[in-house]
Every structure is written in structure tokens, then in C-alpha cells.
N, C-alpha and C positions, 0 to 999 in steps of 0.2 A: 530441135524436134519439138513439136507442140505437145502439150500435156495429153490430149486425146490419142495422139499417135503413139506416144510413149506407153500409155496405158494398154493400148492394143498390142504393142510389141511385147510387153511383159506377159500379157495373157496368152499370146501365141507360144511363147517359149517356156512358160511355167512348168509344163509337163514333159519337156524334152531333156534328155540326159546331158546335152551340150547346148550352149547358146551361140555357137559359132562353128566354123569349119574345123575339121580335124577328126581324129578318132583316138581310141585308147592308145594306139602305138605312138601318137604324136608326143605326149608327155613322157612316155618311156624312152623314146629316142633322145629327147632333150636331157633327161636324167643321165643317160649314158655319156653325154658330152661333158658332164661335170668331172672335175679332177678326182681321182681316187682318194686323194688326201683330204677332200672336203668332208668334214664331220657335219652331217645333216641331222640335227636334233630338233630345230625350231624353224618352221616355215611360215611365211606370211603370204597367203594367196589373195591377191587383190583383184576384185571383180570376178569372184569365183562362180557366180551364177548358181546353178543347181548342183555344182560340184563335180562335173565330169572329169576334170583334171585333179581336183582336190582329193578324190577317192584314190586315184592312181598314185598320186604323190604320197599319200599316207600309207598305202599298202606297200609300195616299193621302197620307201626309205625307212619306215618305222618311226618317222618323226611325228612330233606334235604339230598340227597345222592350224593356224589361225586363219579362218576363211572369212573374207570380207566382201560384202555386197551391199548395195544401197536398197535392194528390193527384198523385204522380209519374206515374201512367199518363196523366193528362190532358196533362201536360207532354211526355211522350214522343210522344203523338199530334200535339201542336203542333209539336214539332221535326221530325217526319217531314213534315208538311204544309208547313212553312216551307222545308224542303229541296227538296221537289217544286216549289215556286213560285219558287225562287231567292232566298229571303229569309233563309236560315240565318245569314248574316253580319250581319243587322240585327235579329235577335230572339234575346235571351238568356233562357233559362228558369231560374227559381229556385224550388226547392221550399221554401216558407216560409209562415208564418202572416201573412196580411196585417194582422193586428192589430198586428204589430210592424214597421210600415212604416219606422219610424225606423232600423231596422237595415239597410235596403235602400239607404240613401243619401239625399242631398238634391240640390237644384238641378235637379229635373225640370221641364221646360217644361209638361208635361201629366201629370196623374194621371188614369188611366182606371179606372173601376170600374163595369162593367155587370152588374147583377144580383147584386152581391156584398155591398154594404154592410149589408144586413139581417142577415147572419150574425154581425156584431160589434156591431150596433146602429147605426142611422143617425147619431145625434148623436155617438157615440163615433168612428165612421168619419170624420166631418167634422173632429173635433178631432185625431185621431191621424194623419191623412193630410196635414194642412196643412203640417207641417214638411218634408215631402218636396218641396214645390213651391218653385221659385225665386221671388223677388219678381216679380210680374207674370204668373206661371204660372197655369194653369187646371185646374180639377177638372171632369171629366165623370163624372156618377154617375147611374145609373138606380135607381129605387126603386119598390117595389110600394106603391101608394096607393089609397085609396078615391076614387071619382069622384062620390059622392053624399054628402050630409050625414048621412043615416041609412041605412047599409047594411042590407040584409035580415038578419033574425035568423039565417037559415041561413048566410049569407055570413060574418057575424061569428063564428058557431060554428065554421065551417070553419077560420078563421084563428086562433081563440082560443089554441090550443096551440102552433102553429108560429110565429106572428108576432103576439103580443099587442100589440106596440108599433105596429102598422100605423096610419097616420094619413092624413088627406086631403092633397092636393097643396099647398094653401095652408099647412098646418101645416109640411110639410117645407121649403117655400120660406122660411118664417119662421125655421126652425131653421138653415138654411144662412146666412141673413143674420145671425142672431145669432152664428154661428160666424165671422163676418168675411168671408164670400164675397159678391161682387156677382153677381147673377143675370144671365146673358147670354141665357137662353132656357129654355123648358120645353115639353116635348111628350110 
């Protein structure tokens, strides 16, 4: 994506509660799939945008969330919203490239990446984010996938430039397993 296009994209989404598909129920559903035995005290939210999911994760888990995005205005919006909701002490924002998750620390109980893995490549994300997790920790990731074996030509053409690596759900699940993750659920 060209710099001007990226700037326009940021401007369009700066005032929206979410930067991608989904709704408040989406992160809540994902949280319900986590094992009851998982202690969630530290969360790393990669590609958090303005914090649509960050807020829900902080509220529903009581954990401290390190929210990472490369676009500082998104983080400013998240800080303002967290302050309004009384969550400022539980959400730390970091302007950084999520591709360098190793520089953000280790030992996280949960790594959260809703709608962001595609920007560094799904398999690359799985590999590079794994070291941030503590043993027994979980990764929650959403990914744009095909839901049919043979997508329509127009659909393939639409995604050909922006996401040529798009796969179907089964392929992404196989990639996650190959990267050493156990699948707890998919929706």
C-alpha cells in the first residue's frame, strides 16, 4: 500500500471503535473458548487499533493489557477511551511494529491479535509471536479466510493485490498446528 493510501486509511479509521469486522461479542466469544485453568493477568494486544477489543479484554479478564499499534493516533484514542472507562491503569499503549513482538517482552498469558496478523503474514505472525507467550499461554488470532473451496473469480481478483496469501480456514488451522499451537476453537 502506498504512503498516501495508508494515510487515508488511517484517517478514515481514527474515529471508529473498531478497525475491522466484528463486534463486542467477537472478543467475548473468543475469551469463552480459553481454558478455565488459564490465568490471564498479562495480555499483549498486537495491532490494537483504537482498542475495540482491548477494552473488552481488559474489562472481561481484569488483566493488564499492553496494547501495541504502529499508528500513534489510534493509541491516543484508546488511551482516552480507557480513561473514560476507568481502565487507564490496566492498559499500557506502545507505539511499535508488531512484527518485532520479541522486543515487547515475554511471559504473556495471552497474545491477542484481532485482524492484524495478515499485515505481517499469518505464518510469520505465528512464529514471531510465540516467544512472547509464557508456557501454557494462549494466542487468540483472527484471520481473513475463504469459506469455499473455489472462491469466485471476482473475489479472488479483489484480494489478489492486497492479500495474495489468503487461504481457507482449514489451511490456516494446519499452519497453526504446524507452528506448534493446539487449537482450542475456531469461529
